[in-house]
MIVEXKE-940067 format. One line per field, with one value per atom (N, C-alpha, C, O): residue in three letters; z, y, x; atom name. Coordinates in Angstrom, 3 decimals, padded with zeros to 6 digits. Layout:
REM residues N
r	[ala; ...] $
up	[Z; ...] $
north	[Y; ...] $
east	[X; ...] $
a	[CA; ...] $
This chain:
REM residues 100
r	[met; met; met; met; ala; ala; ala; ala; ser; ser; ser; ser; val; val; val; val; ile; ile; ile; ile; gly; gly; gly; gly; leu; leu; leu; leu; thr; thr; thr; thr; ala; ala; ala; ala; ala; ala; ala; ala; cys; cys; cys; cys; phe; phe; phe; phe; thr; thr; thr; thr; ile; ile; ile; ile; ala; ala; ala; ala; ala; ala; ala; ala; ile; ile; ile; ile; leu; leu; leu; leu; val; val; val; val; ala; ala; ala; ala; ile; ile; ile; ile; ala; ala; ala; ala; ala; ala; ala; ala; leu; leu; leu; leu; met; met; met; met; leu; leu; leu; leu; tyr; tyr; tyr; tyr; ile; ile; ile; ile; phe; phe; phe; phe; leu; leu; leu; leu; leu; leu; leu; leu; pro; pro; pro; pro; tyr; tyr; tyr; tyr; arg; arg; arg; arg; lys; lys; lys; lys; ser; ser; ser; ser; ser; ser; ser; ser; glu; glu; glu; glu; glu; glu; glu; glu; ile; ile; ile; ile; asp; asp; asp; asp; asp; asp; asp; asp; leu; leu; leu; leu; glu; glu; glu; glu; glu; glu; glu; glu; ser; ser; ser; ser; thr; thr; thr; thr; ala; ala; ala; ala; asn; asn; asn; asn; ala; ala; ala; ala; leu; leu; leu; leu; ala; ala; ala; ala; asp; asp; asp; asp; leu; leu; leu; leu; pro; pro; pro; pro; phe; phe; phe; phe; asp; asp; asp; asp; thr; thr; thr; thr; leu; leu; leu; leu; lys; lys; lys; lys; ser; ser; ser; ser; leu; leu; leu; leu; val; val; val; val; gln; gln; gln; gln; lys; lys; lys; lys; tyr; tyr; tyr; tyr; pro; pro; pro; pro; val; val; val; val; ser; ser; ser; ser; val; val; val; val; ser; ser; ser; ser; ala; ala; ala; ala; gly; gly; gly; gly; ala; ala; ala; ala; met; met; met; met; leu; leu; leu; leu; leu; leu; leu; leu; gly; gly; gly; gly; tyr; tyr; tyr; tyr; thr; thr; thr; thr; leu; leu; leu; leu; val; val; val; val; arg; arg; arg; arg; asp; asp; asp; asp; pro; pro; pro; pro; lys; lys; lys; lys; thr; thr; thr; thr; ala; ala; ala; ala; thr; thr; thr; thr; arg; arg; arg; arg; his; his; his; his; ala; ala; ala; ala; gln; gln; gln; gln; arg; arg; arg; arg; leu; leu; leu; leu; leu; leu; leu; leu; leu; leu; leu; leu; gly; gly; gly; gly; leu; leu; leu; leu; leu; leu; leu; leu] $
up	[063.285; 061.912; 061.579; 060.801; 062.157; 061.897; 062.457; 061.899; 063.539; 064.109; 063.268; 063.337; 062.474; 061.650; 060.320; 059.925; 059.613; 058.273; 058.182; 057.118; 059.236; 059.214; 059.082; 058.586; 059.534; 059.576; 058.178; 057.923; 057.283; 055.929; 055.167; 054.508; 055.250; 054.551; 055.136; 054.399; 056.440; 057.061; 056.600; 056.336; 056.502; 056.012; 054.596; 054.284; 053.734; 052.349; 052.237; 051.371; 053.090; 053.062; 053.480; 052.814; 054.568; 055.034; 053.991; 053.723; 053.407; 052.371; 051.170; 050.617; 050.758; 049.613; 049.914; 049.054; 051.133; 051.517; 051.506; 050.991; 052.063; 052.099; 050.701; 050.421; 049.823; 048.445; 047.719; 046.937; 047.968; 047.339; 047.826; 047.032; 049.117; 049.649; 049.055; 048.707; 048.936; 048.356; 046.902; 046.465; 046.145; 044.736; 044.618; 043.734; 045.502; 045.482; 045.800; 045.133; 046.805; 047.150; 046.029; 045.769; 045.371; 044.221; 043.133; 042.553; 042.857; 041.804; 042.196; 041.360; 043.460; 043.891; 043.989; 043.477; 044.644; 044.964; 043.914; 043.733; 043.228; 042.267; 040.837; 039.945; 040.619; 039.315; 038.178; 037.364; 038.106; 037.096; 035.673; 034.728; 035.495; 034.150; 033.496; 032.299; 034.250; 033.656; 033.069; 033.603; 031.969; 031.369; 032.248; 032.863; 032.296; 033.139; 032.608; 033.386; 031.297; 030.754; 031.215; 031.452; 031.344; 031.849; 033.308; 033.714; 034.096; 035.503; 035.654; 036.507; 034.841; 034.910; 034.506; 035.141; 033.444; 033.019; 034.115; 034.373; 034.761; 035.841; 037.013; 037.600; 037.346; 038.457; 038.145; 038.996; 036.931; 036.552; 036.557; 037.018; 036.043; 035.980; 037.374; 037.646; 038.252; 039.600; 040.386; 041.164; 040.188; 040.869; 040.361; 041.147; 039.054; 038.477; 038.945; 039.248; 039.004; 039.465; 040.933; 041.332; 041.729; 043.153; 043.397; 044.281; 042.621; 042.845; 042.097; 042.417; 041.119; 040.287; 041.078; 040.922; 041.913; 042.628; 043.959; 044.522; 044.468; 045.810; 045.996; 046.925; 045.172; 045.430; 045.275; 046.052; 044.292; 044.061; 045.181; 045.606; 045.663; 046.777; 048.036; 048.787; 048.259; 049.434; 049.363; 050.341; 048.209; 048.050; 048.199; 048.813; 047.639; 047.717; 049.171; 049.590; 049.920; 051.325; 052.141; 053.048; 051.832; 052.535; 052.251; 053.159; 050.995; 050.634; 051.330; 051.775; 051.422; 052.081; 053.585; 054.181; 054.207; 055.654; 056.054; 057.016; 055.320; 055.690; 054.502; 053.951; 054.089; 052.893; 053.065; 052.122; 054.228; 054.437; 054.478; 053.875; 055.170; 055.265; 053.912; 053.579; 053.139; 051.819; 050.890; 050.135; 050.937; 050.067; 050.499; 049.646; 051.804; 052.270; 051.837; 051.446; 051.905; 051.443; 049.954; 049.502; 049.189; 047.744; 047.417; 046.501; 048.171; 047.950; 048.303; 047.589; 049.387; 049.781; 048.741; 048.414; 048.224; 047.175; 045.921; 045.307; 045.535; 044.366; 044.563; 043.648; 045.741; 046.045; 045.984; 045.460; 046.518; 046.490; 045.060; 044.716; 044.234; 042.829; 042.094; 041.279; 042.363; 041.680; 042.195; 041.414; 043.497; 044.108; 043.724; 043.355; 043.804; 043.512; 042.807; 043.459; 041.482; 040.772; 040.793; 040.795; 040.809; 040.798; 042.092; 042.070; 043.198; 044.485; 044.606; 045.104; 044.158; 044.215; 043.345; 043.726; 042.176; 041.293; 041.953; 041.893; 042.589; 043.255; 044.394; 044.566; 045.169; 046.265; 045.737; 046.332; 044.637; 044.047; 043.550; 043.702; 042.962; 042.495; 043.670; 043.594; 044.758; 045.944; 046.512; 046.931; 046.517; 047.032; 046.173; 046.697; 044.854; 043.969; 044.062; 044.047; 044.159; 044.306; 045.657; 045.769; 046.668; 047.972; 047.971; 048.707; 047.161; 047.078; 046.292; 046.481; 045.418; 044.650; 045.527; 045.089] $
north	[080.720; 080.343; 079.041; 078.237; 078.822; 077.605; 076.389; 075.298; 076.550; 075.402; 075.011; 073.871; 075.941; 075.648; 075.013; 074.002; 075.601; 075.102; 074.464; 073.972; 074.461; 073.861; 074.923; 076.023; 074.567; 075.534; 075.943; 077.132; 074.999; 075.312; 076.159; 077.129; 075.805; 076.569; 077.970; 078.929; 078.099; 079.418; 080.301; 081.487; 079.732; 080.501; 080.988; 082.152; 080.100; 080.497; 081.512; 082.386; 081.403; 082.353; 083.745; 084.735; 083.813; 085.107; 085.701; 086.902; 084.871; 085.358; 085.900; 086.934; 085.219; 085.681; 087.008; 087.886; 087.154; 088.420; 089.558; 090.638; 089.331; 090.374; 090.720; 091.885; 089.722; 089.994; 090.808; 091.700; 090.512; 091.291; 092.732; 093.654; 092.940; 094.302; 095.035; 096.211; 094.352; 094.971; 095.344; 096.413; 094.476; 094.774; 095.967; 096.809; 096.033; 097.162; 098.467; 099.477; 098.457; 099.667; 100.060; 101.247; 099.079; 099.356; 100.063; 101.040; 099.576; 100.176; 101.582; 102.485; 101.766; 103.067; 104.112; 105.222; 103.765; 104.781; 104.938; 106.047; 103.894; 104.015; 104.261; 104.494; 104.213; 104.503; 103.762; 104.399; 102.449; 101.688; 101.930; 101.518; 102.583; 102.834; 104.039; 104.260; 104.826; 105.952; 105.455; 104.543; 106.061; 105.711; 106.230; 107.291; 105.479; 105.890; 107.163; 107.956; 107.369; 108.603; 109.830; 110.884; 109.703; 110.815; 111.100; 112.257; 110.033; 110.221; 110.862; 111.731; 110.446; 111.009; 112.476; 113.304; 112.804; 114.200; 115.064; 116.176; 114.549; 115.296; 115.500; 116.581; 114.454; 114.549; 115.537; 116.349; 115.473; 116.404; 117.837; 118.741; 118.047; 119.408; 119.975; 121.127; 119.173; 119.674; 119.908; 120.858; 119.044; 119.231; 120.476; 121.252; 120.666; 121.844; 123.127; 124.113; 123.117; 124.305; 124.605; 125.765; 123.549; 123.755; 124.282; 125.113; 123.804; 124.192; 125.450; 126.038; 125.868; 127.001; 128.299; 129.080; 128.538; 129.807; 129.787; 130.846; 128.621; 128.507; 129.260; 130.063; 129.051; 129.761; 131.268; 132.019; 131.717; 133.149; 133.834; 134.931; 133.186; 133.766; 133.821; 134.795; 132.772; 132.750; 133.848; 134.562; 133.987; 135.035; 136.423; 137.313; 136.592; 137.883; 138.257; 139.398; 137.282; 137.575; 137.817; 138.649; 137.099; 137.338; 138.725; 139.398; 139.158; 140.492; 141.572; 142.583; 141.358; 142.353; 142.408; 143.484; 141.252; 141.228; 141.676; 142.427; 141.217; 141.468; 142.016; 141.294; 143.257; 143.756; 143.872; 143.595; 144.270; 144.431; 143.071; 142.896; 142.129; 140.792; 140.092; 139.426; 140.241; 139.605; 140.224; 139.514; 141.557; 142.193; 141.812; 141.639; 141.676; 141.235; 139.796; 139.465; 138.953; 137.570; 137.488; 136.665; 138.333; 138.352; 138.830; 138.310; 139.831; 140.294; 139.206; 139.024; 138.484; 137.392; 136.275; 135.719; 135.947; 134.935; 135.376; 134.575; 136.630; 137.146; 137.122; 136.769; 137.493; 137.463; 136.033; 135.800; 135.075; 133.673; 133.159; 132.425; 133.542; 133.108; 133.683; 132.991; 134.931; 135.566; 135.028; 134.825; 134.797; 134.364; 132.939; 132.683; 131.989; 130.585; 129.954; 129.337; 130.102; 129.613; 128.087; 127.579; 127.351; 125.884; 125.368; 124.502; 125.904; 125.479; 125.902; 125.140; 127.103; 127.573; 126.706; 126.404; 126.303; 125.428; 124.078; 123.525; 123.547; 122.250; 122.326; 121.409; 123.400; 123.549; 123.716; 123.200; 124.427; 124.599; 123.259; 122.969; 122.451; 121.131; 120.256; 119.551; 120.294; 119.512; 119.976; 119.167; 121.290; 121.820; 121.362; 120.934; 121.452; 121.045; 119.555; 119.135; 118.750; 117.316; 116.987; 116.035; 117.760; 117.558; 117.921; 117.324; 118.884; 119.273; 118.274; 118.182; 117.528; 116.523; 115.326; 114.344] $
east	[041.408; 041.152; 041.868; 041.355; 043.043; 043.791; 043.064; 043.180; 042.322; 041.608; 040.408; 039.950; 039.893; 038.721; 039.111; 038.529; 040.105; 040.427; 041.809; 042.186; 042.546; 043.873; 044.947; 044.707; 046.128; 047.224; 047.690; 047.883; 047.872; 048.351; 047.342; 047.717; 046.078; 045.035; 044.913; 044.680; 045.066; 044.992; 046.144; 045.948; 047.349; 048.502; 048.265; 048.520; 047.777; 047.526; 046.388; 046.422; 045.396; 044.281; 044.750; 044.446; 045.478; 045.993; 046.948; 046.902; 047.803; 048.737; 047.975; 048.351; 046.914; 046.124; 045.443; 045.375; 044.940; 044.299; 045.319; 045.031; 046.498; 047.529; 048.049; 048.334; 048.175; 048.599; 047.536; 047.866; 046.270; 045.195; 045.215; 045.025; 045.441; 045.530; 046.729; 046.625; 047.864; 049.049; 048.824; 049.249; 048.160; 047.875; 046.924; 047.085; 045.945; 045.014; 045.739; 045.512; 046.605; 047.363; 048.325; 048.521; 048.919; 049.784; 048.999; 049.472; 047.813; 046.995; 046.539; 046.524; 046.169; 045.649; 046.757; 046.607; 047.871; 048.872; 049.963; 050.466; 050.342; 051.433; 050.959; 051.775; 049.682; 049.087; 049.802; 050.471; 049.676; 050.406; 049.932; 050.605; 048.797; 048.300; 048.963; 048.776; 049.736; 050.468; 051.772; 052.402; 052.168; 053.451; 054.583; 054.474; 055.651; 056.780; 057.425; 057.955; 057.386; 057.971; 057.189; 057.778; 055.863; 055.062; 055.402; 055.513; 055.565; 055.902; 057.279; 057.465; 058.237; 059.580; 059.561; 060.214; 058.812; 058.703; 058.071; 058.530; 057.016; 056.375; 057.327; 057.382; 058.075; 059.018; 060.138; 060.501; 060.690; 061.755; 061.257; 061.954; 060.051; 059.501; 059.254; 059.592; 058.667; 058.385; 059.671; 059.758; 060.671; 061.952; 062.662; 063.205; 062.658; 063.302; 062.617; 063.288; 061.300; 060.583; 060.869; 060.975; 060.991; 061.243; 062.654; 062.863; 063.617; 064.999; 065.421; 066.454; 064.651; 065.060; 065.108; 066.046; 064.126; 064.045; 064.769; 065.048; 065.076; 065.639; 066.951; 067.038; 067.981; 069.244; 069.123; 069.713; 068.372; 068.252; 067.487; 067.849; 066.422; 065.666; 066.519; 066.472; 067.295; 068.156; 069.207; 069.430; 069.854; 070.853; 070.239; 070.828; 069.068; 068.408; 068.090; 068.286; 067.603; 067.293; 068.560; 068.557; 069.646; 070.903; 071.455; 071.942; 071.382; 071.878; 071.049; 071.591; 069.737; 068.893; 069.139; 069.086; 069.411; 069.609; 071.011; 071.172; 072.024; 073.424; 074.213; 075.044; 073.986; 074.671; 076.182; 076.924; 076.651; 078.095; 078.785; 079.844; 078.205; 078.800; 078.833; 079.813; 077.775; 077.728; 078.753; 079.417; 078.890; 079.884; 081.301; 082.171; 081.553; 082.867; 083.136; 084.255; 082.130; 082.281; 082.535; 083.331; 081.867; 082.088; 083.496; 084.133; 083.987; 085.361; 086.366; 087.352; 086.134; 087.018; 087.009; 088.058; 085.829; 085.731; 086.471; 087.177; 086.322; 087.033; 088.539; 089.283; 088.987; 090.430; 090.965; 092.054; 090.203; 090.616; 090.707; 091.634; 089.752; 089.779; 090.979; 091.590; 091.328; 092.449; 093.780; 094.710; 093.878; 095.131; 095.503; 096.649; 094.540; 094.835; 093.636; 092.793; 093.550; 092.365; 092.219; 091.097; 093.334; 093.227; 092.600; 091.725; 093.054; 092.497; 091.041; 090.212; 090.727; 089.339; 088.440; 087.309; 088.938; 088.159; 087.930; 086.832; 088.983; 088.859; 087.844; 087.042; 087.870; 086.912; 085.485; 084.539; 085.332; 084.006; 083.461; 082.274; 084.331; 083.879; 083.466; 082.460; 084.237; 083.870; 082.532; 081.705; 082.336; 081.072; 079.901; 078.873; 080.053; 078.962; 078.694; 077.538; 079.743; 079.536; 078.911; 078.139; 079.235; 078.620; 077.143; 076.358; 076.761; 075.358; 074.532; 073.319; 075.176; 074.448; 074.224; 073.625] $
a	[N; CA; C; O; N; CA; C; O; N; CA; C; O; N; CA; C; O; N; CA; C; O; N; CA; C; O; N; CA; C; O; N; CA; C; O; N; CA; C; O; N; CA; C; O; N; CA; C; O; N; CA; C; O; N; CA; C; O; N; CA; C; O; N; CA; C; O; N; CA; C; O; N; CA; C; O; N; CA; C; O; N; CA; C; O; N; CA; C; O; N; CA; C; O; N; CA; C; O; N; CA; C; O; N; CA; C; O; N; CA; C; O; N; CA; C; O; N; CA; C; O; N; CA; C; O; N; CA; C; O; N; CA; C; O; N; CA; C; O; N; CA; C; O; N; CA; C; O; N; CA; C; O; N; CA; C; O; N; CA; C; O; N; CA; C; O; N; CA; C; O; N; CA; C; O; N; CA; C; O; N; CA; C; O; N; CA; C; O; N; CA; C; O; N; CA; C; O; N; CA; C; O; N; CA; C; O; N; CA; C; O; N; CA; C; O; N; CA; C; O; N; CA; C; O; N; CA; C; O; N; CA; C; O; N; CA; C; O; N; CA; C; O; N; CA; C; O; N; CA; C; O; N; CA; C; O; N; CA; C; O; N; CA; C; O; N; CA; C; O; N; CA; C; O; N; CA; C; O; N; CA; C; O; N; CA; C; O; N; CA; C; O; N; CA; C; O; N; CA; C; O; N; CA; C; O; N; CA; C; O; N; CA; C; O; N; CA; C; O; N; CA; C; O; N; CA; C; O; N; CA; C; O; N; CA; C; O; N; CA; C; O; N; CA; C; O; N; CA; C; O; N; CA; C; O; N; CA; C; O; N; CA; C; O; N; CA; C; O; N; CA; C; O; N; CA; C; O; N; CA; C; O; N; CA; C; O; N; CA; C; O; N; CA; C; O; N; CA; C; O; N; CA; C; O; N; CA; C; O; N; CA; C; O; N; CA; C; O; N; CA; C; O; N; CA; C; O; N; CA; C; O; N; CA; C; O; N; CA; C; O; N; CA; C; O; N; CA; C; O] $
């Protein structure tokens, strides 16, 4: 193509074609006509729905599979909270910050 129309014109032609393809993909996949507040609300709702049931389902399945181990772990956690609440609070905060 550069031999037909020249090197500079070929560069600009290819760049224009790629920019047009990028603009088309932006319009198709990112849906620029939707308001950002609607997209944020949809994202928050879907994330909340996905995460709401996860911990409870996991705990429920663990209790059903390993009832003795879970009760021993709960007793150990309770003992740790009663024995040294400041350290237990600090560890809980680290765990929650690590999960975020």
